[in-house]
Structure formats: structure tokens, C-alpha cells
C-alpha positions, 0 to 999 in steps of 0.5 A: 698840757702844762707840763710842755707849756712851761718846759717849752716856756710858755709859762713861767712863774714870776712873784707876784706882790699879793699873790705870791707868784704868778703863773704868767703867760709869754707872747706865743709870737718870736721876734728874730725866732726869739721869744720875748722875755717875760718882764713882771707878773699882773699888776694887781687890781687898781696898780695904775690907776690914778696913770691913767686918769691923770693921764687921759683924763688930765685930772690933778692929783688933787682931784684924784685924792677927792675922788679917792675918798668920797669912795668914786675910784 
């Protein structure tokens, strides 16, 4: 049940920029007997789009701006 997951450290609430707070699941495995820390809530929709497109497709900032203006991204 959800209370047990919270007590066991599997689920925590993290601040979220659009939703107030979000329930976030910790990784189900442990490293050296410790559960890995949850660093932040999931990203908002499209948060990393520019970074991904520029790094994977080598799109320039100008090209990204152009694609955004056209509604492509």
C-alpha cells in the first residue's frame, strides 16, 4: 500500500514547478545497502527539448528559434 511505500522510502513528494508537488518513486534497487536519493521531481513537458535537439541533431540556437516560431517544436 502507499503508506508502506512512503515509510520504506520508495515514494517521496518533491516540489514541482507546475503542479505544486509530485509523488516520485525511488529506484527499487540499493547501492551499498542504501537507497539512492531522489534529487528532484520529473521535468515539465518540453523542459529538455532544446538541449536534446541541439546536442543530438546539432541544431543551432537560431534554428531552434525558427522551429519554435513555426510551431514545429
